C-alpha positions in Angstrom: 26.4 19.5 -13.9 26.8 16.1 -12.6 28.9 13.8 -15.1 28.0 10.1 -13.7 25.3 8.5 -16.1 21.9 8.4 -14.5 20.8 5.1 -13.0 17.8 4.2 -14.7 15.5 1.3 -13.4 13.6 -0.8 -16.1 11.8 -3.9 -16.3 13.8 -6.3 -18.6 11.0 -7.2 -20.9 9.8 -6.7 -24.4 8.8 -3.2 -23.6 12.5 -2.2 -22.9 13.6 -2.8 -26.6 13.5 0.6 -27.6 15.6 1.9 -24.5 18.0 -1.1 -25.6 18.2 0.6 -29.1 18.8 4.3 -27.7 21.7 2.7 -26.0 23.1 0.5 -28.9 22.6 2.9 -31.9 22.6 6.3 -30.4 25.0 6.5 -27.6 22.5 6.8 -24.4 24.9 6.9 -21.6 23.1 5.3 -18.7 23.6 3.0 -15.9 20.6 0.5 -16.7 19.4 -1.4 -13.7 17.0 -4.2 -14.3 14.2 -4.6 -11.9 12.3 -8.1 -13.1 10.1 -7.7 -9.9 8.8 -4.7 -11.4 7.3 -0.9 -10.6 6.9 -1.5 -7.1 10.3 -2.3 -6.2 11.6 0.6 -8.4 9.4 3.0 -6.2 11.4 1.8 -3.3 14.7 2.0 -5.0 13.7 5.5 -6.2 13.2 6.4 -2.4 16.2 5.2 -1.3 18.5 6.8 -3.7 19.4 3.6 -5.4 18.1 4.9 -8.9 17.7 8.2 -10.3 15.1 7.3 -13.0 12.4 4.6 -13.6 10.3 3.2 -16.3 7.3 1.5 -15.2 3.6 1.2 -15.0 1.2 3.9 -15.0 -0.9 2.4 -12.2 2.1 1.4 -10.2 3.6 5.2 -10.0 0.2 6.6 -9.6 -0.4 4.3 -6.4 2.9 5.3 -5.1 2.2 8.9 -4.9 -1.3 9.0 -4.3 -1.7 7.3 -1.2 -3.0 9.2 2.0 0.1 8.4 4.1 2.6 9.3 1.4 5.5 11.2 3.0 6.5 14.6 1.5 6.8 14.9 -2.1 6.8 11.2 -2.5 10.2 10.9 -3.6 9.6 11.0 -7.3 7.5 13.0 -10.1 5.9 11.4 -13.4 7.9 13.0 -16.1 7.4 11.2 -19.4 5.2 8.9 -21.2 6.7 5.5 -22.8 3.9 3.6 -24.0 0.6 5.1 -25.4 -1.3 1.7 -25.4 -3.1 -0.1 -22.6 -1.3 -2.9 -21.2 -3.4 -6.3 -21.4 -2.9 -8.2 -18.2 -3.4 -11.8 -18.3 -4.8 -13.8 -15.2 -3.1 -17.0 -14.6 -3.4 -19.8 -12.4 -1.5 -23.4 -11.9 -2.0 -25.7 -14.9 -3.5 -28.5 -12.5 -5.6 -26.3 -10.3 -9.4 -26.5 -10.4 -9.9 -22.7 -11.4 -11.4 -22.2 -15.2 -12.8 -18.5 -14.9 -12.5 -15.3 -13.2 -15.6 -16.1 -11.3 -13.8 -18.7 -9.3 -11.4 -16.0 -8.1 -13.7 -14.3 -5.7 -12.1 -14.1 -2.3 -9.2 -16.2 -3.2 -5.4 -15.6 -2.9 -3.9 -13.4 -5.2 0.0 -13.4 -6.0 1.4 -10.2 -6.4 5.3 -9.1 -7.0 4.9 -6.4 -4.2 2.5 -4.5 -2.2 1.8 -1.3 -4.5 3.1 -2.9 -7.7 0.9 -2.9 -10.9 0.1 -6.7 -10.3 -1.4 -5.8 -6.8 -3.2 -2.6 -7.9 -5.0 -4.4 -10.8 -6.3 -6.8 -8.5 -8.5 -4.1 -7.2 -9.4 -2.9 -10.5 -10.2 -6.3 -11.3 -12.5 -6.8 -8.3 -14.2 -3.5 -8.6 -15.1 -4.5 -12.4 -16.6 -7.8 -11.0 -18.6 -6.1 -8.5 -16.4 -7.8 -5.4 -15.4 -4.7 -3.4 -17.1 -4.3 0.0 -16.4 -1.4 2.3 -16.6 -0.2 5.9 -17.7 3.3 6.8 -14.1 4.1 6.4 -12.3 1.9 4.1 -12.7 -0.7 1.3 -11.5 -4.0 2.3 -9.1 -6.1 0.3 -10.9 -8.2 -2.0 -8.4 -11.1 -1.8 -5.7 -12.4 0.6 -2.4 -10.8 -0.9 0.6 -13.0 -1.0 3.8 -11.1 -2.3 5.9 -13.4 -4.1 8.6 -10.8 -5.7 9.2 -12.3 -9.1 7.1 -13.5 -12.0 9.0 -16.9 -11.6 7.8 -17.3 -7.8 4.1 -16.2 -9.0 4.3 -19.3 -11.5 5.9 -21.4 -9.0 3.0 -20.3 -6.5 0.1 -20.9 -8.2 1.2 -24.3 -8.9 2.0 -25.4 -5.3 -1.2 -23.4 -4.1 0.6 -20.7 -2.2 -1.6 -18.3 -4.2 -4.7 -19.1 -6.6 -4.1 -16.4 -9.1 -1.7 -13.8 -10.6 -1.8 -11.0 -13.1 1.1 -10.2 -15.3 1.4 -8.9 -18.9 0.0 -11.3 -21.6 2.8 -12.0 -24.0 5.3 -12.3 -20.9 2.8 -15.0 -19.8 2.2 -16.6 -23.0 5.3 -18.8 -23.3 4.4 -20.5 -19.9 0.8 -21.0 -21.3 2.2 -22.6 -24.3 4.6 -25.1 -22.5 1.7 -26.0 -20.0 3.3 -24.4 -16.6 0.4 -22.3 -16.1 -2.9 -21.7 -17.7 -5.0 -18.6 -18.6 -8.2 -17.7 -16.7 -8.8 -14.4 -18.1 -7.6 -10.9 -18.9 -8.1 -7.3 -18.2 -6.8 -4.2 -20.0 -5.7 -0.9 -18.1 -8.1 2.1 -18.8 -5.0 4.2 -19.3 -1.7 4.3 -21.4 0.5 1.8 -19.7 4.1 3.1 -19.4 5.3 6.3 -17.7 9.0 7.5 -16.9 9.5 9.0 -13.5 12.5 11.1 -12.0 13.6 11.3 -8.6 12.9 14.6 -6.8 16.3 14.9 -5.9 17.4 15.4 -9.4 17.9 18.8 -10.8 15.2 19.4 -13.3 17.8 21.4 -15.4 20.0 18.2 -15.6 21.0 17.7 -18.9 21.1 13.9 -18.5 17.4 13.9 -18.5 17.0 16.0 -21.7 19.6 13.7 -23.4 17.8 10.6 -22.0 14.2 11.8 -23.5 16.1 12.6 -26.7 17.7 9.3 -26.9 14.7 7.3 -26.3 12.8 9.3 -28.9 15.6 8.0 -31.3 15.4 4.6 -29.8 11.5 4.7 -30.6 11.8 5.7 -34.1 14.5 3.0 -34.7 12.1 0.5 -33.1 9.4 1.5 -35.5 11.7 1.2 -38.6 13.3 -1.8 -37.7 11.0 -4.3 -36.7 13.0 -7.5 -37.8 16.0 -6.2 -35.7 13.5 -5.8 -32.4 11.9 -9.3 -33.2 15.3 -10.7 -33.0 16.2 -9.0 -30.0 13.1 -9.8 -28.3 13.3 -13.5 -29.4 17.0 -13.8 -28.6 17.8 -11.9 -25.8 14.6 -11.7 -23.9 12.1 -14.4 -22.8 9.7 -14.7 -25.9 9.2 -16.7 -28.9 9.5 -15.0 -32.4 5.9 -15.6 -33.0 4.9 -13.8 -29.9 7.7 -10.9 -30.5 5.7 -10.5 -33.9 2.4 -10.5 -32.5 3.1 -8.3 -29.6 4.7 -5.6 -32.4 0.9 -5.4 -33.6 -0.4 -4.5 -30.1 2.2 -1.8 -28.9 2.2 1.9 -29.8 5.0 3.8 -28.3 4.8 7.8 -27.4 6.3 9.7 -30.4 7.7 12.0 -27.8 8.4 10.6 -24.3 8.8 14.0 -22.5 5.8 15.0 -20.9 2.7 13.6 -19.2 -0.9 14.2 -20.3 -2.6 15.2 -16.8 -6.0 13.8 -18.0 -4.6 10.4 -18.0 -3.1 10.6 -14.4 -6.3 12.1 -13.2 -8.3 8.9 -14.9 -5.9 6.7 -13.2 -6.2 8.4 -9.6 -10.2 8.1 -10.1 -10.2 4.4 -11.0 -7.8 3.7 -8.2 -9.9 5.5 -5.8 -12.9 3.7 -7.0 -11.5 0.6 -6.6 -10.0 1.4 -3.1 -6.2 1.4 -3.8 -6.4 5.1 -3.0 -8.0 7.3 -0.4 -9.5 10.6 -1.0 -7.0 12.8 0.8 -3.4 11.7 -1.1 -1.7 13.5 -3.7 -3.7 15.4 -6.7 -3.0 14.2 -10.2 -1.5 17.6 -11.0 0.9 17.4 -8.3 2.1 14.0 -9.1 3.3 15.1 -12.4 6.8 17.1 -12.6 8.3 19.4 -15.4 12.0 18.5 -16.4 12.6 22.0 -15.8 10.9 22.4 -12.3 11.8 19.0 -10.6 12.3 20.0 -7.0 16.2 20.3 -6.2 16.5 19.4 -2.6 20.1 19.6 -1.6 20.5 19.5 2.1 17.7 21.6 3.0 14.8 19.5 1.5 13.0 22.7 0.0 10.5 21.6 -2.8 10.5 23.8 -5.5 7.8 22.2 -7.3 5.2 24.6 -7.0 
C-alpha cells in the first residue's frame, strides 16, 4: 500500500472549513492543493496526474465526464457527497456598468474561470431558464460570448474594464465585493442539485486505505464543524476572504453530508438531464451510473490501462 499522502485539490473558500478541521483536529494526512480557479482546473490536474482527489462542484464534475468526446474513462469518478444543499450562484457585473437586471445579459459576454468550470456550465443553465438558447439541427449555440479569465479576482476586474459583461460565482464569496462597491449584483440562480461532490482519479486503487481514511476524517471534520460554529466563524473570517457577519449568515444556509462516502445516482442523473437540456452535454456521453465510482471498485490501471469499473 502506498504511503505518500493523497494529493487533494480543493477550493480555498468557506466550504473547505470541515476539511481544515479534519486536518487540524483529527490527523487527516493529505497534501492539500488549493485551486482558487475552481473545479475546471481540478479536472485538468486530475487527468494530468497532478492530484489524486478533488472536492468541487457537482455541475463541473458531471460536465467533465459527460461530454460526447470525453476520452476513455474520463480520468476520474465521482465517489463522495460533500455538501447536500444547493449552491447559490450570484450574477455580478461591474459597479459602474449600465447593467441592472438579468434581462440585460442576453447575448452579452460572460466571464468564466475556465471552459467546463461551474461558472461556465451555470451560464448555460441560466440561459436555458431564461429561454435564450437557440439551436441548429445538430447543436445548441452558445448563448453568450465566453471569456475565460481564470480567477475570481480577474473576473471582478474583467466586468469593470468591460472585458466581460457579467460572471457567476458563489453568493457569499461575492458579497464582500458588493459591500465594498467593487462589483454589483444583478441576480442569482440556484443549482437544482446538491452542490459539492468528491471525485477520485481512476488511477487510484479503490482498495486504497487512504481514500477510506479521507472519508472517515472528513466525516469527523463535518461533525466538529456542526458542533463548533464559533471556531468555524473565526476561521472563515480570519483565514479566508469573508466578514464575520457573512460567515454567520452562510452557516444558516449550508448542510454538509452526514457521511461523505457514496453518491446518490438520482442526483447525478438529474444533473445530466439539466445539462443536456441546456446544451452543455450531448446525448452520447457517459451515462450517470458510469460517472460514479465505488471506493472499492475504482479502476486500477497500472501500465495496461484496463478499466476494472464494470
